[in-house]
DSSP file (Angstrom, degrees, kcal/mol; ACC not computed):
  #  RESIDUE AA STRUCTURE BP1 BP2  ACC     N-H-->O    O-->H-N    N-H-->O    O-->H-N    TCO  KAPPA ALPHA  PHI   PSI    X-CA   Y-CA   Z-CA
    1    1 A M              0   0    0      0, 0.0    89,-0.0     0, 0.0    88,-0.0   0.000 360.0 360.0 360.0 132.1   76.2   46.6  -95.9
    2    2 A S     >  -     0   0    0     85,-0.1     4,-2.4     1,-0.1     5,-0.2  -0.279 360.0-110.8 -77.4 166.2   72.7   45.1  -95.5
    3    3 A T  H  > S+     0   0    0      1,-0.2     4,-2.6     2,-0.2     5,-0.2   0.871 118.1  53.5 -64.5 -37.8   69.7   46.2  -97.5
    4    4 A A  H  > S+     0   0    0      2,-0.2     4,-2.0     1,-0.2    -1,-0.2   0.909 110.6  46.2 -65.1 -41.8   68.1   47.7  -94.4
    5    5 A A  H  > S+     0   0    0      2,-0.2     4,-2.6     1,-0.2     5,-0.2   0.912 112.6  50.6 -66.4 -42.2   71.2   49.8  -93.7
    6    6 A Y  H  X S+     0   0    0     -4,-2.4     4,-2.5     1,-0.2    -2,-0.2   0.935 112.0  46.8 -60.2 -47.1   71.4   50.9  -97.3
    7    7 A N  H  X S+     0   0    0     -4,-2.6     4,-2.3     2,-0.2    -1,-0.2   0.861 111.6  51.9 -64.8 -35.7   67.8   52.0  -97.3
    8    8 A A  H  X S+     0   0    0     -4,-2.0     4,-2.3     2,-0.2    -2,-0.2   0.930 111.9  45.2 -66.2 -45.4   68.2   53.8  -94.0
    9    9 A W  H  X S+     0   0    0     -4,-2.6     4,-2.7     2,-0.2     5,-0.2   0.899 112.7  51.8 -64.9 -39.4   71.2   55.8  -95.3
   10   10 A L  H  X S+     0   0    0     -4,-2.5     4,-2.3    -5,-0.2    -2,-0.2   0.913 111.0  47.3 -62.8 -42.6   69.4   56.5  -98.5
   11   11 A A  H  X S+     0   0    0     -4,-2.3     4,-2.5     2,-0.2    -2,-0.2   0.897 112.7  49.8 -65.0 -40.2   66.3   57.8  -96.7
   12   12 A L  H  X S+     0   0    0     -4,-2.3     4,-2.3     2,-0.2     5,-0.2   0.943 113.8  43.8 -64.7 -48.5   68.5   60.0  -94.4
   13   13 A Y  H  X S+     0   0    0     -4,-2.7     4,-2.2     2,-0.2    -2,-0.2   0.872 114.4  50.5 -66.3 -37.0   70.5   61.5  -97.3
   14   14 A T  H  X S+     0   0    0     -4,-2.3     4,-2.3    -5,-0.2    -2,-0.2   0.929 111.4  48.2 -66.1 -44.8   67.4   62.1  -99.3
   15   15 A G  H  X S+     0   0    0     -4,-2.5     4,-1.9     1,-0.2    -2,-0.2   0.924 114.4  44.7 -62.1 -45.4   65.6   63.8  -96.4
   16   16 A V  H  X S+     0   0    0     -4,-2.3     4,-2.4     1,-0.2    -1,-0.2   0.880 111.8  54.1 -67.7 -37.3   68.5   66.0  -95.6
   17   17 A G  H  X S+     0   0    0     -4,-2.2     4,-2.3    -5,-0.2    -2,-0.2   0.893 107.9  49.3 -63.0 -40.3   69.0   66.8  -99.3
   18   18 A V  H  X S+     0   0    0     -4,-2.3     4,-2.3     2,-0.2    -1,-0.2   0.904 111.4  49.5 -65.3 -40.8   65.3   67.9  -99.7
   19   19 A M  H  X S+     0   0    0     -4,-1.9     4,-2.4     2,-0.2    -2,-0.2   0.891 110.4  50.4 -66.2 -38.4   65.7   70.1  -96.6
   20   20 A V  H  X S+     0   0    0     -4,-2.4     4,-2.2     2,-0.2    -2,-0.2   0.906 110.9  49.0 -65.6 -41.6   68.9   71.7  -98.0
   21   21 A A  H  X S+     0   0    0     -4,-2.3     4,-2.2     2,-0.2    -2,-0.2   0.914 112.0  48.6 -63.8 -42.5   67.2   72.4 -101.3
   22   22 A L  H  X S+     0   0    0     -4,-2.3     4,-2.4     1,-0.2    -2,-0.2   0.906 110.8  50.7 -63.1 -41.7   64.2   73.9  -99.5
   23   23 A C  H  X S+     0   0    0     -4,-2.4     4,-2.0     2,-0.2    -1,-0.2   0.877 109.1  52.1 -64.2 -37.9   66.5   76.1  -97.4
   24   24 A S  H  X S+     0   0    0     -4,-2.2     4,-2.0     2,-0.2    -2,-0.2   0.924 110.7  46.7 -63.6 -45.3   68.3   77.3 -100.5
   25   25 A V  H  X S+     0   0    0     -4,-2.2     4,-2.2     1,-0.2    -2,-0.2   0.908 113.1  48.9 -64.7 -42.1   65.1   78.3 -102.2
   26   26 A L  H  X S+     0   0    0     -4,-2.4     4,-2.4     1,-0.2    -1,-0.2   0.848 108.6  54.0 -67.5 -33.0   63.9   80.1  -99.1
   27   27 A A  H  X S+     0   0    0     -4,-2.0     4,-2.2     2,-0.2    -1,-0.2   0.883 108.5  49.4 -67.6 -37.9   67.3   81.9  -98.8
   28   28 A V  H  X S+     0   0    0     -4,-2.0     4,-2.3     2,-0.2    -2,-0.2   0.926 111.8  48.7 -63.9 -44.3   66.9   83.2 -102.3
   29   29 A A  H  X S+     0   0    0     -4,-2.2     4,-2.2     1,-0.2    -2,-0.2   0.900 112.2  48.5 -62.7 -40.8   63.4   84.4 -101.6
   30   30 A K  H  X S+     0   0    0     -4,-2.4     4,-2.5     2,-0.2    -1,-0.2   0.872 110.1  51.7 -68.1 -36.5   64.6   86.1  -98.4
   31   31 A T  H  X S+     0   0    0     -4,-2.2     4,-2.0     2,-0.2    -2,-0.2   0.908 110.3  48.3 -65.9 -42.0   67.4   87.8 -100.3
   32   32 A I  H  X S+     0   0    0     -4,-2.3     4,-2.4     2,-0.2    -2,-0.2   0.904 111.8  50.5 -63.3 -41.0   65.1   89.1 -102.9
   33   33 A Y  H  X S+     0   0    0     -4,-2.2     4,-2.8     2,-0.2     5,-0.3   0.909 107.7  53.0 -62.2 -42.4   62.8   90.3 -100.1
   34   34 A D  H  X>S+     0   0    0     -4,-2.5     6,-1.7     1,-0.2     4,-1.6   0.885 111.1  47.1 -60.9 -39.0   65.7   92.1  -98.5
   35   35 A L  H  <5S+     0   0    0     -4,-2.0    -2,-0.2     4,-0.2    -1,-0.2   0.916 113.4  48.3 -66.0 -43.3   66.5   93.8 -101.8
   36   36 A H  H  <5S+     0   0    0     -4,-2.4    -2,-0.2     1,-0.2    -1,-0.2   0.905 115.7  41.9 -65.7 -43.7   62.9   94.8 -102.3
   37   37 A V  H  <5S-     0   0    0     -4,-2.8    -1,-0.2    -5,-0.1    -2,-0.2   0.793 113.7-113.6 -76.9 -28.8   62.3   96.2  -98.8
   38   38 A G  T  <5S+     0   0    0     -4,-1.6    -3,-0.2    -5,-0.3     3,-0.2   0.513  81.4 122.4 106.7   7.6   65.7   97.9  -98.6
   39   39 A I  S   <S+     0   0    0     -5,-1.2     2,-0.7    -6,-0.3    -4,-0.2   0.891  82.9  42.9 -65.1 -38.1   67.4   95.9  -95.9
   40   40 A L  S    S-     0   0    0     -6,-1.7     2,-0.6    -9,-0.1    -1,-0.3  -0.926  81.0-171.4-109.5 106.7   70.1   95.2  -98.5
   41   41 A A        -     0   0    0     -2,-0.7     2,-0.5    -3,-0.2    -6,-0.1  -0.884   5.7-159.6-103.9 119.8   70.9   98.3 -100.4
   42   42 A L        -     0   0    0     -2,-0.6     2,-0.8    -7,-0.1     8,-0.1  -0.858   9.4-145.0 -99.6 129.0   73.2   97.9 -103.4
   43   43 A E        +     0   0    0     -2,-0.5     9,-0.2     6,-0.2     3,-0.1  -0.832  27.9 165.2 -94.4 109.9   75.0  101.0 -104.6
   44   44 A L        +     0   0    0     -2,-0.8    -1,-0.1     1,-0.1     6,-0.1   0.182  48.2  93.5-111.6  16.4   75.2  100.7 -108.4
   45   45 A R  S    S+     0   0    0      5,-0.0     2,-0.2     2,-0.0    -1,-0.1   0.862  87.5  33.8 -80.1 -36.5   76.2  104.3 -109.3
   46   46 A D  S  > S-     0   0    0     -3,-0.1     4,-1.9     1,-0.1     5,-0.2  -0.644  88.8-104.0-116.5 175.1   80.0  104.0 -109.4
   47   47 A W  H  > S+     0   0    0      1,-0.2     4,-2.2    -2,-0.2     5,-0.1   0.840 117.4  55.8 -68.6 -33.0   82.3  101.2 -110.4
   48   48 A K  H  > S+     0   0    0      2,-0.2     4,-1.7     1,-0.2    -1,-0.2   0.916 108.6  47.0 -66.7 -42.5   83.2  100.3 -106.8
   49   49 A G  H  > S+     0   0    0      1,-0.2     4,-0.6     2,-0.2    -2,-0.2   0.891 113.4  48.4 -65.0 -40.2   79.5   99.7 -105.9
   50   50 A R  H  X S+     0   0    0     -4,-1.9     4,-0.6     1,-0.2     3,-0.5   0.870 110.3  52.1 -67.8 -35.5   79.0   97.6 -109.0
   51   51 A A  H  < S+     0   0    0     -4,-2.2    -1,-0.2     1,-0.2    -2,-0.2   0.829 114.5  42.5 -69.3 -30.9   82.1   95.6 -108.3
   52   52 A L  H  X S+     0   0    0     -4,-1.7     4,-2.0    -9,-0.2    -1,-0.2   0.455  91.3  87.9 -94.4  -1.1   80.9   94.8 -104.7
   53   53 A A  H  X S+     0   0    0     -4,-0.6     4,-2.4    -3,-0.5     5,-0.2   0.942  89.5  45.5 -64.5 -48.3   77.2   94.1 -105.7
   54   54 A L  H  X S+     0   0    0     -4,-0.6     4,-2.6     1,-0.2     5,-0.2   0.920 113.2  48.6 -66.1 -44.4   77.7   90.4 -106.4
   55   55 A P  H  > S+     0   0    0      0, 0.0     4,-2.5     0, 0.0    -1,-0.2   0.892 112.2  50.3 -61.9 -36.0   79.8   89.7 -103.2
   56   56 A R  H  X S+     0   0    0     -4,-2.0     4,-2.3     2,-0.2    -2,-0.2   0.906 111.3  48.0 -67.5 -40.4   77.2   91.6 -101.1
   57   57 A L  H  X S+     0   0    0     -4,-2.4     4,-2.5     2,-0.2    -1,-0.2   0.925 113.1  48.9 -62.1 -44.0   74.4   89.5 -102.6
   58   58 A W  H  X S+     0   0    0     -4,-2.6     4,-2.5     1,-0.2    -2,-0.2   0.909 111.2  49.3 -63.2 -42.9   76.4   86.3 -102.1
   59   59 A L  H  X S+     0   0    0     -4,-2.5     4,-2.4     2,-0.2    -1,-0.2   0.909 111.3  49.0 -64.3 -42.1   77.1   87.2  -98.4
   60   60 A R  H  X S+     0   0    0     -4,-2.3     4,-2.5     2,-0.2    -1,-0.2   0.908 111.5  49.8 -64.1 -41.1   73.4   88.1  -97.8
   61   61 A W  H  X S+     0   0    0     -4,-2.5     4,-2.9     2,-0.2    -2,-0.2   0.920 110.2  50.9 -63.2 -42.2   72.4   84.8  -99.3
   62   62 A Q  H  X S+     0   0    0     -4,-2.5     4,-3.0     2,-0.2    -2,-0.2   0.911 110.4  49.0 -61.3 -42.9   74.9   82.9  -97.2
   63   63 A I  H  X S+     0   0    0     -4,-2.4     4,-1.1     1,-0.2    -1,-0.2   0.931 114.2  45.4 -62.4 -45.2   73.6   84.6  -94.0
   64   64 A N  H  < S+     0   0    0     -4,-2.5     4,-0.3     1,-0.2    -2,-0.2   0.888 115.5  47.5 -65.5 -38.5   70.0   83.7  -94.9
   65   65 A Y  H >< S+     0   0    0     -4,-2.9     3,-1.6     1,-0.2     4,-0.2   0.928 109.8  51.3 -68.2 -45.3   71.0   80.2  -95.8
   66   66 A L  H >< S+     0   0    0     -4,-3.0     3,-1.0     1,-0.3    -1,-0.2   0.687  94.8  71.7 -70.1 -16.9   73.0   79.5  -92.7
   67   67 A S  T 3< S+     0   0    0     -4,-1.1    -1,-0.3     1,-0.2     4,-0.2   0.723  97.5  51.9 -69.3 -17.8   70.2   80.7  -90.5
   68   68 A G  T <> S+     0   0    0     -3,-1.6     4,-1.9    -4,-0.3     3,-0.3   0.489  83.3  93.6 -91.8  -4.8   68.4   77.5  -91.5
   69   69 A T  H <> S+     0   0    0     -3,-1.0     4,-2.7     1,-0.2     5,-0.2   0.886  79.6  54.2 -59.0 -44.4   71.4   75.2  -90.5
   70   70 A P  H  > S+     0   0    0      0, 0.0     4,-2.5     0, 0.0    -1,-0.2   0.886 109.1  49.5 -60.1 -36.0   70.2   74.4  -87.0
   71   71 A V  H  > S+     0   0    0     -3,-0.3     4,-2.4    -4,-0.2    -2,-0.2   0.915 111.9  47.7 -67.6 -42.2   66.8   73.2  -88.2
   72   72 A I  H  X S+     0   0    0     -4,-1.9     4,-2.5     2,-0.2    -1,-0.2   0.925 113.8  47.6 -64.7 -44.3   68.4   71.0  -90.8
   73   73 A L  H  X S+     0   0    0     -4,-2.7     4,-2.6     2,-0.2     5,-0.2   0.934 113.4  47.1 -62.5 -46.5   70.9   69.5  -88.3
   74   74 A L  H  X S+     0   0    0     -4,-2.5     4,-2.6    -5,-0.2     5,-0.2   0.913 113.3  48.5 -63.2 -42.4   68.2   68.9  -85.7
   75   75 A T  H  X S+     0   0    0     -4,-2.4     4,-2.5     2,-0.2    -1,-0.2   0.913 112.2  49.1 -64.1 -42.3   65.9   67.3  -88.2
   76   76 A G  H  X S+     0   0    0     -4,-2.5     4,-2.3    -5,-0.2    -2,-0.2   0.905 112.7  47.4 -62.8 -42.2   68.7   65.1  -89.5
   77   77 A I  H  X S+     0   0    0     -4,-2.6     4,-2.2     2,-0.2    -2,-0.2   0.923 113.9  46.8 -65.6 -44.6   69.6   64.0  -86.0
   78   78 A L  H  X S+     0   0    0     -4,-2.6     4,-2.2     2,-0.2    -2,-0.2   0.884 112.9  49.4 -66.0 -37.3   66.0   63.3  -85.0
   79   79 A F  H  X S+     0   0    0     -4,-2.5     4,-2.5     2,-0.2    -1,-0.2   0.898 110.5  50.4 -68.9 -39.1   65.4   61.4  -88.3
   80   80 A A  H  X S+     0   0    0     -4,-2.3     4,-1.7     2,-0.2    -2,-0.2   0.885 110.9  49.7 -64.1 -37.8   68.6   59.3  -87.7
   81   81 A D  H  < S+     0   0    0     -4,-2.2     4,-0.2     2,-0.2    -2,-0.2   0.897 109.9  51.0 -65.8 -39.4   67.4   58.5  -84.2
   82   82 A Y  H  < S+     0   0    0     -4,-2.2    -2,-0.2     1,-0.2    -1,-0.2   0.905 110.4  48.8 -64.0 -41.3   64.0   57.5  -85.6
   83   83 A L  H  < S-     0   0    0     -4,-2.5    -1,-0.2    -5,-0.1    -2,-0.2   0.826 120.1-112.9 -68.4 -29.7   65.7   55.2  -88.1
   84   84 A G     X  -     0   0    0     -4,-1.7     4,-2.0    -5,-0.2     3,-0.2   0.390   4.5-122.2 101.2 124.5   67.8   53.7  -85.4
   85   85 A V  H  > S+     0   0    0      1,-0.2     4,-2.6    -4,-0.2     5,-0.2   0.862 112.9  57.7 -64.2 -36.4   71.5   54.0  -84.9
   86   86 A A  H  >>S+     0   0    0      1,-0.2     5,-2.4     2,-0.2     4,-0.5   0.875 107.4  48.1 -63.4 -36.2   71.9   50.2  -85.0
   87   87 A T  H  45S+     0   0    0      3,-0.2     3,-0.4     2,-0.2    -2,-0.2   0.911 113.1  47.3 -69.4 -42.2   70.3   50.1  -88.5
   88   88 A L  H  <5S+     0   0    0     -4,-2.0    -2,-0.2     1,-0.2    -1,-0.2   0.872 116.1  43.2 -67.9 -36.4   72.5   52.9  -89.8
   89   89 A L  H  <5S-     0   0    0     -4,-2.6    -1,-0.2    -5,-0.2    -2,-0.2   0.499 107.2-127.0 -88.2  -3.1   75.7   51.3  -88.4
   90   90 A D  T  <5       0   0    0     -4,-0.5    -3,-0.2    -3,-0.4    -4,-0.1   0.913 360.0 360.0  59.4  46.6   74.5   47.8  -89.6
   91   91 A V      <       0   0    0     -5,-2.4    -4,-0.1    -6,-0.1    -1,-0.1   0.424 360.0 360.0 -90.7 360.0   75.1   46.3  -86.1
């Protein structure tokens, strides 16, 4: 693998990694907002509600996180196109 291809792949993975980290943080913030506003109501009065609180939080976070997936994919594809497929494939 040439140095140009290595640097292109490194830039692509770094860019997508930063976007994934940003999406994770924003999903946590949105989940906290959902709890605060009451969109996500956790029932903590009985044992069943307490047992299901963590799975419900996890599911809400997953929904919020996966809503950012199309943006991450599109950005990754456009950035790979900008870098050049020939550079990435070392042709």
